[in-house]
Wavefront OBJ file of the C-alpha trace (Angstrom):
o trace
v 53.966 20.241 37.166
v 56.087 20.661 34.117
v 54.564 19.864 30.829
v 55.307 20.234 27.167
v 54.201 23.510 25.605
v 50.813 23.212 23.941
v 49.701 20.227 26.045
v 47.373 20.240 29.026
v 48.761 18.905 32.364
v 47.872 15.291 33.204
v 47.204 14.327 36.810
v 48.565 11.208 38.494
v 45.019 9.890 38.808
v 44.456 10.149 35.069
v 47.831 8.505 34.365
v 47.026 5.641 36.731
v 43.612 5.147 35.182
v 45.131 5.191 31.705
v 47.769 2.557 32.640
v 45.078 0.429 34.289
v 42.861 0.604 31.182
v 45.793 -0.395 28.956
v 46.568 -3.313 31.251
v 42.977 -4.593 31.122
v 42.896 -4.266 27.336
v 45.945 -6.500 26.770
v 44.323 -9.952 27.087
v 41.619 -12.012 28.763
v 44.225 -13.535 31.140
v 45.239 -10.109 32.381
v 41.605 -9.228 32.983
v 41.097 -12.459 34.931
v 44.250 -11.783 36.984
v 43.080 -8.335 38.018
v 39.658 -9.780 38.839
v 41.223 -12.406 41.125
v 43.434 -9.851 42.844
v 40.479 -7.553 43.384
v 38.414 -10.361 44.894
v 41.246 -11.416 47.194
v 41.870 -7.829 48.233
v 38.282 -7.608 49.421
v 37.469 -11.132 50.624
v 40.630 -11.919 52.669
v 40.686 -8.761 54.805
v 36.963 -8.956 55.457
v 37.222 -12.650 56.403
v 40.084 -11.897 58.823
v 38.066 -9.088 60.353
v 35.054 -11.373 60.801
v 37.165 -14.045 62.545
v 39.014 -11.647 64.856
v 35.781 -9.954 65.925
v 33.949 -13.243 66.572
v 33.877 -14.024 70.349
v 33.629 -17.746 69.647
v 36.610 -17.894 67.299
v 39.685 -19.944 68.305
v 42.117 -18.247 70.649
v 45.254 -19.479 68.923
v 46.743 -17.693 65.887
v 46.754 -20.925 63.857
v 43.097 -21.572 64.613
v 42.117 -18.055 63.650
v 44.094 -18.198 60.396
v 42.434 -21.542 59.595
v 38.974 -20.025 60.255
v 39.825 -17.018 58.032
v 40.930 -19.426 55.296
v 37.665 -21.369 55.496
v 35.582 -18.180 55.330
v 37.530 -16.878 52.311
v 37.452 -20.270 50.528
v 33.710 -20.676 51.041
v 33.089 -17.147 49.782
v 35.150 -17.737 46.625
v 33.842 -21.311 46.227
v 37.414 -22.684 46.397
v 36.664 -25.411 48.922
v 37.153 -25.330 52.690
v 39.635 -28.201 53.258
v 42.159 -27.378 55.970
v 45.298 -29.086 57.057
v 48.747 -28.910 55.581
v 49.524 -26.109 53.086
v 49.688 -28.701 50.279
v 46.117 -29.848 50.971
v 44.930 -26.256 51.053
v 46.664 -25.470 47.731
v 45.171 -28.579 46.104
v 41.727 -27.639 47.436
v 42.055 -24.141 45.993
v 43.218 -25.585 42.659
v 40.178 -27.870 42.452
v 37.923 -24.965 43.322
v 39.431 -22.802 40.597
v 39.081 -25.588 37.999
v 35.467 -26.190 39.023
v 34.778 -22.437 38.854
v 36.374 -22.227 35.399
v 34.376 -25.203 34.074
v 31.064 -23.972 35.463
v 31.673 -20.421 34.225
v 32.562 -21.721 30.760
v 29.448 -23.890 30.655
v 27.264 -20.978 31.726
v 28.915 -18.759 29.109
v 28.318 -21.303 26.332
v 24.675 -21.735 27.322
v 24.169 -17.975 27.599
v 25.761 -17.290 24.192
v 23.740 -20.054 22.540
v 20.494 -18.742 23.969
v 21.434 -15.186 22.991
v 22.211 -16.247 19.418
v 18.969 -18.206 19.218
v 16.949 -15.267 20.530
v 18.728 -12.958 18.091
v 17.922 -15.396 15.268
v 14.268 -15.428 16.260
v 14.204 -11.641 16.539
v 15.663 -11.398 13.021
v 12.806 -13.581 11.770
v 14.736 -16.434 10.162
v 12.688 -19.414 11.363
v 10.565 -21.417 8.918
v 6.854 -20.554 8.673
v 4.690 -23.683 8.969
v 1.386 -22.243 7.738
v -1.132 -23.426 5.157
v -3.506 -21.195 3.217
v -1.828 -18.006 4.395
v -1.581 -14.744 2.454
v 2.059 -14.077 1.603
v 3.199 -10.454 1.136
v 6.687 -9.982 -0.300
v 8.514 -6.665 -0.051
v 8.104 -3.432 1.881
v 6.736 -0.215 0.402
v 4.323 2.609 1.103
v 1.466 0.260 0.186
v 2.230 -2.396 2.811
v 0.196 -0.798 5.597
v -2.808 -0.388 3.305
v -2.528 -3.944 1.989
v -2.214 -5.506 5.446
v -5.014 -3.373 6.865
v -7.400 -4.272 4.037
v -6.534 -7.969 4.187
v -7.326 -7.929 7.896
v -10.592 -6.057 7.307
v -11.626 -8.586 4.638
v -11.289 -11.583 6.934
v -14.517 -13.113 8.154
v -14.939 -13.444 11.935
v -13.728 -16.820 13.137
v -12.095 -17.650 9.793
v -8.993 -15.521 9.857
v -5.969 -16.519 7.814
v -2.407 -15.769 8.743
v -0.744 -12.897 6.917
v 2.959 -13.569 6.389
v 5.233 -10.661 5.477
v 8.779 -11.083 4.185
v 10.910 -7.986 3.690
v 14.531 -6.958 4.042
v 13.871 -4.996 7.227
v 14.089 -5.561 10.959
v 11.393 -7.944 12.146
v 10.599 -5.996 15.298
v 10.386 -2.752 13.357
v 7.928 -4.263 10.869
v 5.724 -5.613 13.631
v 5.676 -2.252 15.393
v 4.892 -0.376 12.164
v 1.949 -2.663 11.343
v 0.639 -3.247 14.861
v -2.163 -0.707 14.507
v -3.276 -2.133 11.147
v -3.029 -5.795 12.095
v -4.994 -5.580 15.334
v -5.600 -9.092 16.645
v -4.955 -10.762 13.300
v -2.166 -13.305 12.961
v 0.635 -11.274 11.419
v 3.909 -13.172 10.980
v 6.955 -11.126 9.928
v 10.174 -12.564 8.592
v 13.331 -10.620 7.813
v 15.429 -11.104 4.692
v 15.588 -10.269 0.982
v 12.559 -11.787 -0.831
v 14.687 -12.179 -3.987
v 16.878 -14.777 -2.218
v 15.394 -18.263 -2.870
v 16.863 -19.637 0.375
v 15.175 -16.887 2.399
v 11.953 -17.067 0.368
v 11.610 -20.774 1.138
v 11.282 -19.917 4.848
v 7.795 -18.413 4.323
v 6.356 -21.501 2.562
v 5.148 -19.939 -0.711
v 3.957 -23.343 -2.012
v 1.251 -23.587 0.646
v 0.103 -19.946 0.440
v -3.381 -19.101 -0.822
v -2.198 -15.885 -2.512
v 1.171 -14.214 -3.040
v 1.439 -10.419 -3.308
v 4.646 -8.768 -4.535
v 4.878 -5.100 -3.575
v 7.056 -2.617 -5.488
v 9.778 -1.438 -3.069
v 9.997 2.067 -4.527
v 13.011 3.902 -5.904
v 14.662 3.756 -9.339
v 15.339 0.006 -9.053
v 11.779 -0.860 -8.019
v 10.687 -2.761 -11.120
v 13.919 -4.807 -11.526
v 13.604 -5.855 -7.883
v 10.035 -7.032 -8.520
v 11.344 -9.159 -11.402
v 13.983 -10.687 -9.140
v 11.370 -11.548 -6.531
v 9.115 -13.143 -9.154
v 11.998 -15.216 -10.490
v 12.908 -16.331 -6.966
v 9.281 -17.243 -6.347
v 9.265 -19.275 -9.536
v 12.432 -21.091 -8.449
v 11.005 -21.945 -5.030
v 7.331 -22.624 -5.793
v 7.833 -24.028 -9.291
v 5.326 -23.756 -12.130
v 2.646 -26.109 -10.842
v -0.807 -25.401 -12.324
v -2.412 -25.596 -8.892
v 0.083 -23.230 -7.313
v -0.969 -20.054 -5.527
v -2.066 -17.099 -7.687
v 0.455 -14.278 -7.792
v -0.369 -10.581 -7.795
v 2.464 -8.126 -8.495
v 2.766 -4.435 -9.271
v 5.248 -2.680 -11.542
v 5.643 0.992 -12.205
v 6.853 1.105 -15.801
v 5.175 -0.548 -18.774
v 8.591 -1.643 -20.047
v 8.757 -4.218 -17.242
v 5.183 -5.450 -17.484
v 5.776 -8.115 -20.119
v 8.892 -9.384 -18.355
v 7.059 -9.529 -15.035
v 4.220 -11.408 -16.704
v 6.632 -14.032 -18.055
v 8.464 -14.338 -14.747
v 5.273 -14.727 -12.710
v 3.645 -17.427 -14.835
v 0.129 -18.034 -16.152
v -1.644 -17.608 -12.793
v -0.349 -14.088 -12.257
v -1.942 -10.667 -12.371
v 0.377 -7.744 -13.091
v -0.716 -4.206 -12.242
v 0.942 -1.178 -13.780
v 0.651 1.405 -11.041
v 1.475 4.469 -13.127
v -1.197 3.621 -15.701
v -3.857 3.016 -13.053
v -3.043 6.296 -11.299
v -3.041 8.213 -14.586
v -6.448 6.818 -15.546
v -7.943 7.791 -12.234
v -6.516 11.312 -12.445
v -7.930 11.750 -15.949
v -11.334 10.363 -15.005
v -11.673 12.534 -11.902
v -11.114 15.747 -13.879
v -14.450 15.344 -15.645
v -16.240 13.551 -12.805
v -15.706 15.372 -9.495
v -16.090 13.127 -6.476
v -15.117 9.991 -8.364
v -12.043 9.360 -6.199
v -14.265 9.244 -3.114
v -16.512 6.684 -4.787
v -13.590 4.513 -5.874
v -11.979 4.662 -2.456
v -15.251 3.512 -0.897
v -15.497 0.704 -3.441
v -11.935 -0.501 -2.992
v -11.712 -0.665 0.771
v -13.329 -3.388 2.862
v -14.852 -1.041 5.412
v -18.223 -0.833 3.638
v -19.620 -2.355 0.481
v -17.502 -4.173 -2.077
v -17.980 -6.298 -5.170
v -19.050 -9.928 -4.820
v -19.903 -12.796 -7.149
v -23.249 -14.436 -6.445
v -25.320 -17.215 -7.997
v -27.674 -16.165 -10.822
v -29.880 -19.274 -10.840
v -32.951 -17.252 -9.819
v -32.611 -15.162 -13.014
v -31.596 -17.955 -15.414
v -33.220 -17.359 -18.790
v -34.428 -13.874 -17.788
v -33.071 -10.566 -19.161
v -30.308 -8.831 -17.250
v -32.602 -5.857 -16.584
v -34.730 -8.047 -14.327
v -31.748 -8.781 -12.087
v -31.168 -5.043 -11.534
v -34.367 -4.885 -9.465
v -34.002 -8.401 -8.084
v -32.010 -7.587 -4.928
v -33.155 -5.419 -2.045
v -29.764 -4.850 -0.401
v -27.265 -5.084 -3.277
v -26.669 -3.462 -6.660
v -26.079 -5.604 -9.745
v -23.534 -4.262 -12.240
v -22.659 -7.176 -14.531
v -22.378 -10.872 -15.365
v -19.679 -13.512 -15.269
v -20.476 -16.096 -17.959
v -19.871 -19.831 -17.446
v -16.859 -19.529 -19.738
v -15.217 -16.881 -17.553
v -16.119 -13.814 -19.633
v -16.926 -10.646 -17.715
v -19.818 -8.499 -18.985
v -19.926 -5.210 -17.107
v -23.109 -3.183 -17.611
v -24.440 -5.345 -20.474
v -27.636 -4.306 -22.313
v -30.789 -4.801 -20.255
v -32.102 -7.420 -22.699
v -29.021 -9.650 -22.344
v -30.192 -13.132 -21.370
v -28.729 -14.596 -18.185
v -27.513 -18.042 -19.288
v -27.511 -21.033 -16.901
v -24.311 -21.250 -14.898
v -23.687 -17.503 -14.958
v -22.860 -15.482 -11.862
v -23.894 -11.933 -11.034
v -21.397 -9.212 -10.149
v -23.009 -7.279 -7.307
v -22.094 -4.507 -4.910
v -23.013 -5.630 -1.396
v -21.860 -5.352 2.185
v -21.527 -9.110 2.615
v -22.777 -12.398 1.209
v -26.026 -12.142 3.156
v -26.995 -9.046 1.173
v -26.901 -10.879 -2.171
v -30.132 -12.841 -1.610
v -32.660 -12.280 -4.450
v -35.788 -10.253 -3.679
v -38.178 -8.684 -6.178
v -38.189 -4.878 -5.836
v -40.250 -3.890 -8.872
v -43.148 -2.827 -6.664
v -40.955 -0.049 -5.208
v -40.630 1.736 -8.568
v -42.731 4.887 -9.069
v -42.822 5.651 -12.823
v -44.501 9.025 -12.241
v -41.320 10.668 -10.891
v -38.913 9.334 -13.529
v -37.424 12.150 -15.637
v -38.501 11.945 -19.253
v -36.029 14.141 -21.122
v -32.386 13.230 -21.595
v -29.843 15.830 -20.453
v -28.008 17.830 -23.117
v -24.531 16.579 -24.075
v -21.593 18.016 -22.193
v -19.763 20.934 -23.774
v -15.999 20.937 -24.482
v -13.819 21.535 -21.434
v -10.787 23.691 -20.863
v -8.319 22.122 -18.438
v -5.089 23.238 -16.763
v -2.267 20.943 -15.634
v 0.398 22.223 -13.238
v 3.604 20.201 -12.919
v 5.073 17.223 -14.730
v 6.247 13.777 -13.695
v 6.626 10.328 -15.209
v 2.838 9.766 -15.156
v 2.033 13.045 -16.921
v 2.259 11.620 -20.494
v -0.160 8.873 -19.480
v -2.561 11.429 -18.000
v -2.453 13.500 -21.184
v -3.130 10.403 -23.292
v -6.086 9.433 -21.096
v -7.509 12.947 -21.318
v -7.111 12.891 -25.082
v -9.132 9.681 -25.320
v -11.961 10.779 -23.030
v -12.273 14.521 -23.772
v -15.193 16.031 -25.643
v -14.473 17.285 -29.127
v -12.975 20.774 -29.002
v -11.513 20.521 -25.503
v -8.229 22.261 -24.591
v -5.501 21.279 -22.125
v -2.912 23.834 -21.013
v 0.193 22.308 -19.420
v 2.405 24.573 -17.309
v 5.699 23.064 -16.229
v 9.016 24.376 -14.934
v 10.931 22.171 -17.378
v 12.149 23.193 -20.797
v 10.440 20.135 -22.298
v 7.590 18.147 -20.747
v 9.162 15.076 -19.218
v 12.970 15.446 -19.000
v 14.681 17.814 -16.595
v 17.492 20.173 -17.370
v 20.741 18.234 -18.133
v 22.639 19.497 -15.106
v 19.888 18.405 -12.705
v 19.090 15.095 -14.369
v 19.051 12.122 -12.013
v 18.083 9.399 -14.472
v 20.163 7.854 -17.217
v 20.464 9.404 -20.626
v 18.493 6.552 -22.189
v 15.616 7.072 -19.745
v 15.671 10.812 -20.354
v 15.477 10.320 -24.119
v 12.655 7.819 -23.727
v 10.740 10.183 -21.446
v 11.227 13.114 -23.817
v 10.184 11.019 -26.804
v 7.065 9.867 -24.987
v 6.138 13.430 -24.070
v 6.694 14.710 -27.584
v 4.706 11.811 -29.015
v 1.817 12.613 -26.708
v 1.927 16.273 -27.666
v 2.013 15.518 -31.397
v -0.798 12.989 -31.166
v -2.905 15.386 -29.136
v -2.358 18.218 -31.600
v -3.356 15.999 -34.522
v -6.547 14.872 -32.812
v -9.633 17.076 -32.857
v -10.798 15.902 -29.459
v -8.169 17.648 -27.323
v -5.685 20.391 -28.116
v -2.623 20.348 -25.821
v -0.561 23.489 -25.310
v 2.673 23.528 -23.295
v 4.150 26.489 -21.450
v 7.251 26.703 -19.276
v 7.180 28.770 -16.079
v 8.999 28.696 -12.708
v 6.239 27.011 -10.705
v 8.459 26.811 -7.623
v 8.089 30.572 -7.179
v 4.958 31.756 -5.334
v 4.511 34.764 -7.630
v 4.111 32.426 -10.600
v 1.315 30.452 -8.954
v -0.418 33.551 -7.618
v -0.292 35.107 -11.085
v -2.339 32.330 -12.721
v -5.747 33.162 -14.183
v -8.092 30.314 -13.276
v -11.265 31.898 -14.616
v -11.249 30.230 -18.083
v -10.720 26.684 -16.767
v -13.267 24.021 -15.905
v -10.805 21.699 -14.206
v -7.263 21.658 -12.849
v -4.716 18.871 -12.324
v -1.769 19.216 -9.927
v 1.053 16.694 -10.399
v 3.987 16.719 -8.019
v 7.570 15.973 -9.100
v 8.978 12.473 -9.060
v 10.845 11.378 -5.910
v 14.497 12.330 -6.192
v 13.911 15.258 -8.556
v 14.765 17.740 -5.832
v 15.765 18.149 -2.200
v 12.144 18.327 -1.039
v 9.599 15.559 -0.895
v 7.132 15.482 -3.831
v 4.124 16.161 -1.612
v 5.710 19.341 -0.252
v 5.513 21.011 -3.661
v 1.963 19.750 -4.167
v 0.773 21.109 -0.821
v 2.323 24.520 -1.515
v 0.679 24.617 -4.943
v -2.723 23.683 -3.511
v -2.335 26.406 -0.911
v -1.701 29.000 -3.627
v -4.684 27.761 -5.638
v -6.900 28.008 -2.582
v -5.832 31.625 -2.151
v -6.579 32.350 -5.807
v -10.053 30.840 -5.465
v -10.767 32.976 -2.410
v -9.596 36.125 -4.220
v -11.789 35.360 -7.223
v -14.726 34.265 -5.086
v -14.864 30.989 -6.992
v -14.941 27.681 -5.119
v -16.432 25.267 -7.661
v -13.257 24.701 -9.682
v -12.538 20.996 -10.124
v -9.108 20.357 -8.611
v -7.523 16.914 -8.867
v -4.249 16.562 -6.980
v -1.885 13.618 -6.644
v -0.090 12.759 -3.408
v 2.369 9.982 -2.644
v 1.808 9.692 1.116
v -1.660 9.139 2.565
v -0.615 10.898 5.790
v -0.536 14.177 3.830
v -4.169 13.892 2.731
v -5.555 15.759 5.792
v -2.967 18.494 5.184
v -4.124 19.212 1.615
v -5.726 22.691 1.591
v -8.692 21.722 -0.602
v -12.440 21.789 -0.195
v -13.984 18.841 1.692
v -14.650 15.962 -0.627
v -12.262 17.169 -3.333
v -10.412 14.615 -5.439
v -7.098 13.912 -3.748
v -5.497 10.803 -5.212
v -2.875 8.908 -3.232
v -1.160 6.640 -5.737
v 0.338 4.274 -3.163
v -2.932 3.833 -1.314
v -4.786 3.200 -4.577
v -2.347 0.433 -5.514
v -2.641 -1.145 -2.082
v -6.445 -1.133 -2.160
v -6.509 -2.662 -5.636
v -4.087 -5.417 -4.692
v -6.071 -6.275 -1.565
v -9.341 -6.475 -3.515
v -7.924 -8.706 -6.239
v -6.095 -10.833 -3.673
v -9.427 -11.646 -2.043
v -11.151 -12.500 -5.339
v -9.190 -12.826 -8.583
v -12.405 -12.826 -10.606
v -12.695 -9.104 -9.802
v -9.611 -8.190 -11.832
v -11.621 -7.738 -15.072
v -14.161 -5.605 -13.204
v -11.535 -3.101 -12.090
v -9.944 -3.475 -15.521
v -12.948 -1.923 -17.185
v -13.719 0.612 -14.478
v -10.209 2.072 -14.758
v -9.928 1.769 -18.542
v -10.387 4.721 -20.872
v -13.137 2.980 -22.823
v -16.009 0.611 -22.180
v -17.974 0.749 -18.928
v -16.893 3.286 -16.325
v -18.055 4.916 -13.124
v -19.692 8.298 -13.452
v -21.548 10.807 -11.288
v -24.524 12.315 -13.108
v -27.024 14.893 -11.809
v -29.987 13.287 -10.091
v -32.302 15.239 -12.377
v -31.144 12.977 -15.196
v -33.130 10.114 -13.644
v -35.841 11.507 -11.376
v -37.583 14.835 -11.112
v -35.820 17.093 -8.625
v -37.797 18.173 -5.604
v -39.784 14.924 -5.634
v -39.529 12.037 -3.224
v -38.598 8.702 -4.765
v -37.112 5.365 -3.766
v -33.686 4.299 -4.874
v -35.383 1.466 -6.787
v -36.942 4.172 -8.962
v -33.497 5.597 -9.674
v -32.244 2.104 -10.590
v -35.146 1.624 -12.983
v -34.544 5.030 -14.604
v -30.836 4.279 -15.001
v -31.663 0.859 -16.495
v -33.855 2.524 -19.142
v -30.808 4.633 -20.111
v -28.468 1.633 -20.331
v -26.791 2.224 -16.963
v -26.501 0.537 -13.552
v -27.098 2.841 -10.577
v -25.089 1.879 -7.482
v -25.407 4.895 -5.170
v -25.548 8.645 -4.899
v -23.767 11.711 -3.544
v -25.699 14.285 -1.545
v -25.679 18.002 -2.225
v -22.283 19.640 -1.580
v -23.726 21.873 1.124
v -24.476 18.838 3.291
v -21.184 17.018 2.803
v -19.184 16.054 5.858
v -16.564 13.526 6.862
v -16.046 10.634 6.639
v -18.107 9.884 3.496
v -18.398 13.480 2.182
v -21.908 12.800 0.994
v -21.184 9.526 -0.847
v -23.586 6.656 -0.156
v -23.106 3.426 -2.053
v -25.564 0.548 -2.281
v -28.500 2.098 -0.405
v -31.516 -0.176 0.129
v -33.910 -0.203 -2.789
v -36.697 0.829 -0.404
v -34.862 3.975 0.772
v -36.948 7.069 0.044
v -35.556 10.565 -0.115
v -36.169 13.887 -1.783
v -33.763 14.325 -4.660
v -32.325 17.818 -5.009
v -30.739 19.610 -7.950
v -27.307 19.319 -6.331
v -27.497 15.564 -5.799
v -25.632 13.165 -8.071
v -26.250 9.510 -8.876
v -23.305 7.078 -9.128
v -23.779 4.869 -12.179
v -21.841 2.328 -14.195
v -22.251 3.523 -17.752
v -20.771 3.344 -21.218
v -19.784 6.658 -22.723
v -20.531 6.467 -26.471
v -18.162 9.359 -27.195
v -15.074 7.407 -26.089
v -13.295 5.767 -29.048
v -12.242 2.141 -29.077
v -8.807 1.285 -27.819
v -6.075 1.123 -30.380
v -4.571 -2.205 -31.350
v -1.217 -1.235 -29.925
v -2.441 -1.203 -26.325
v -0.749 -3.862 -24.252
v -2.719 -6.026 -21.781
v -1.471 -8.264 -19.016
v -3.215 -11.599 -18.848
v -5.110 -12.668 -15.787
v -5.976 -16.072 -17.242
v -4.635 -16.538 -20.704
v -6.873 -19.429 -21.731
v -10.123 -19.125 -23.629
v -13.405 -19.603 -21.806
v -15.798 -22.466 -22.281
v -18.025 -20.343 -24.476
v -15.158 -19.764 -26.876
v -14.626 -16.157 -25.802
v -11.158 -15.409 -24.405
v -11.131 -14.707 -20.711
v -10.924 -11.022 -19.736
v -7.473 -9.624 -19.117
v -6.041 -6.878 -16.967
v -5.021 -3.866 -19.084
v -1.817 -2.011 -18.444
l 1 2 3 4 5 6 7 8 9 10 11 12 13 14 15 16 17 18 19 20 21 22 23 24 25 26 27 28 29 30 31 32 33 34 35 36 37 38 39 40 41 42 43 44 45 46 47 48 49 50 51 52 53 54 55 56 57 58 59 60 61 62 63 64 65 66 67 68 69 70 71 72 73 74 75 76 77 78 79 80 81 82 83 84 85 86 87 88 89 90 91 92 93 94 95 96 97 98 99 100 101 102 103 104 105 106 107 108 109 110 111 112 113 114 115 116 117 118 119 120 121 122 123 124 125 126 127 128 129 130 131 132 133 134 135 136 137 138 139 140 141 142 143 144 145 146 147 148 149 150 151 152 153 154 155 156 157 158 159 160 161 162 163 164 165 166 167 168 169 170 171 172 173 174 175 176 177 178 179 180 181 182 183 184 185 186 187 188 189 190 191 192 193 194 195 196 197 198 199 200 201 202 203 204 205 206 207 208 209 210 211 212 213 214 215 216 217 218 219 220 221 222 223 224 225 226 227 228 229 230 231 232 233 234 235 236 237 238 239 240 241 242 243 244 245 246 247 248 249 250 251 252 253 254 255 256 257 258 259 260 261 262 263 264 265 266 267 268 269 270 271 272 273 274 275 276 277 278 279 280 281 282 283 284 285 286 287 288 289 290 291 292 293 294 295 296 297 298 299 300 301 302 303 304 305 306 307 308 309 310 311 312 313 314 315 316 317 318 319 320 321 322 323 324 325 326 327 328 329 330 331 332 333 334 335 336 337 338 339 340 341 342 343 344 345 346 347 348 349 350 351 352 353 354 355 356 357 358 359 360 361 362 363 364 365 366 367 368 369 370 371 372 373 374 375 376 377 378 379 380 381 382 383 384 385 386 387 388 389 390 391 392 393 394 395 396 397 398 399 400 401 402 403 404 405 406 407 408 409 410 411 412 413 414 415 416 417 418 419 420 421 422 423 424 425 426 427 428 429 430 431 432 433 434 435 436 437 438 439 440 441 442 443 444 445 446 447 448 449 450 451 452 453 454 455 456 457 458 459 460 461 462 463 464 465 466 467 468 469 470 471 472 473 474 475 476 477 478 479 480 481 482 483 484 485 486 487 488 489 490 491 492 493 494 495 496 497 498 499 500 501 502 503 504 505 506 507 508 509 510 511 512 513 514 515 516 517 518 519 520 521 522 523 524 525 526 527 528 529 530 531 532 533 534 535 536 537 538 539 540 541 542 543 544 545 546 547 548 549 550 551 552 553 554 555 556 557 558 559 560 561 562 563 564 565 566 567 568 569 570 571 572 573 574 575 576 577 578 579 580 581 582 583 584 585 586 587 588 589 590 591 592 593 594 595 596 597 598 599 600 601 602 603 604 605 606 607 608 609 610 611 612 613 614 615 616 617 618 619 620 621 622 623 624 625 626 627 628 629 630 631 632 633 634 635 636 637 638 639 640 641 642 643 644 645 646 647 648 649 650 651 652 653 654 655 656 657 658 659 660 661 662 663 664 665 666 667 668 669 670 671 672 673 674 675 676 677 678 679 680 681 682 683
C-alpha cells in the first residue's frame, strides 16, 4: 500500500474505525441513528430466524412476516399491532415516542439523583445540631484535636464534632476515621471564610468553635478571614459560643483578638513552642510531663468545689485529696492563683484546680496520716550553676527561644548559636522566599535579641555561621563543654527537603558523636513538625522531642473542654511565675528510704511547691510513659532512688518579672468580682 514518505501505513480497519468514531462524535441524533440501525440489524434477522424455525408458525409468507414483525416490535417495545402497513407504521411511531418519553424521564431522574448524591458527598447540606463542637479549617493539628475531643467525651454523653474545611468530604472522613472511632463526626466541605458556607454548620448553636491555622505563608491572614466570617454569621451576642483560635505570628494576634470578640482565646503557636523548647533545655523530661498533662488519655486538670476547705489555708488542701493533686485556686471573682503560698486562705466560693483522672477522683479525703516526717530531707539543694548551651539551626521561632533562654538562664550562662545563614534569621538574598519587609523584620528581631542578650549578664549569646547541611560540619562539633543542646529545623519552604528531614539527619550525627565520646547524658531538645516522625528520631528513650503541631492541638483541645484552664496553661508556659519542674527526689525525701507520695507532697509544700508526680530512674524507663507517673495515690509507697525526679509546680525566684512591653491576649477582658482583673492568655 502506497503511503506518504515519513508516515506509517494505515489499514482499512483503522480507517473504518476512525470514520465511525467521527460519525458518532458529530451529534446526539447521529448516535441515536446508529443505535437504532444496530438494534434493527440484530433484532430483525434473529426474529425472522425464530419464526422460520418454529414448527407452529404460519405456513404462508404473509403470516410468517407478520409473526416476525410482532416478535421484533415486542423486543423493541414498539407495539405489536398488525394489519395494514399504515397501522404498523403508526404503532411503531407510538412505540418510539413512548420509548423517548420514558428514556427522557429516566434520564432526568437519574441525573437529579446523581447531582443530589454528589451534593451530599461534597458535604453541602445544613447541619442541624445543637451543642456541637465546631472545628474550622484543616491543618496538621486536626487529627490531634479531633482525637482529643473524642477522648474527652464522657460515655453516653457524646457531642457531635462538626468539621468544615475546604477539602473533599470523603477524604476528610477517611483521614479521621481512626481518630474519631464511634464518635459522631460530621464533615462538611467548603471554605470556612465564606459566610454562606459557614452558615451550613450552625455556628450559633455550637458549644465551642475552634479555628485551626491552615499552615503556609498565608496561614494567619486566613485565620483572620475565618474569624471575620464567623462574626458575620454568629454575630456578637454575649451568650454566643466561645471561640478558640491559633495564630503563628504575634503581628496578627491583636487583629485576631479584635475579629474574634470578647469571648475568644487566641493562642500564638510560635511563642508557646519557643517557651516549651527553652524550658525543656534546663528540665529534661519536661516535654513528656506536658504531653501527659495535655492529652485526655490519663490525668488532666479539673475544677472542683472547695467548700470542704473554706476558711482553711491552701496547704491543708494539698493533703486533702487521696486520688488527685491540688495545684491552685480559682477565686470567686475569676482570678487564677497557681501554686499560691501555703498560708493563703481559701475564701468561700473558691474552686480548687486539681490534677485528677476524672471527677470522681476529686472527692476530699484527709491524707495527713500518711505523712512520715522522719524521711523528709532537711537540707535544701545547692543552687544550680550557670549552663553552657548549644543551638543548631535557625527558624522563625529561634529569636523567641533565645529570648526565653535569656529570661530563665542562671547568671553567667552562655548560648552558642551555629547556623548556616550569614545572619540569624534571614536567608541569603538569592534563596529568600519571603518578602523583603518580612526579611528585614526577621533580621531586626534577631539582631535585637542578640544585642539584648549581650547586654544582659544572665546569658551571653554568641553566633557562628557554618554549613550545617554538610555531615563533616556536624561530625566536627565538640559537644564536651555543653550542658544542653537545641536542634531547630528550617522553616517549611526554605529548601527542597521537608524540615524534619534536616532535623533527623542532625540528630543522627549527634547520636554518633555521643557514642564516639562515650557520653549519653547530654540534654538534647529537638523540634519536629510532624508527629509521625517522632518514632524515627534517633534519640535516647524519653528524650525531649517537641512536635509543635501536636502541642498546639493538645492545648486547643484542653481549653475547648474547659475555658477556665486557659490561665493555668498561661502560667505553666510563661517564662515567669509558676512553672513545671523536675527536681531530684533527694530534694524532698531521703534517697534509699521508703516513703509515701503524701510525704513527698508535704515536703514540697514546706518548700512552697505543689508535687504532682514523679519520674523513675532513667535505667528503668520504657515506653509508653518513659518513667513518668502523674497523680499517684497519696498512699503509694516506694523506695526513692538518687536517679528519681519529682514533678512539681514551683516558682523560680531567679526569673525576673515580665517587662511591661509583653503583649497578652484576653481570655475574659472584664474584671473579677473581687476587683482583680481576670487572668489572660499571654502571647
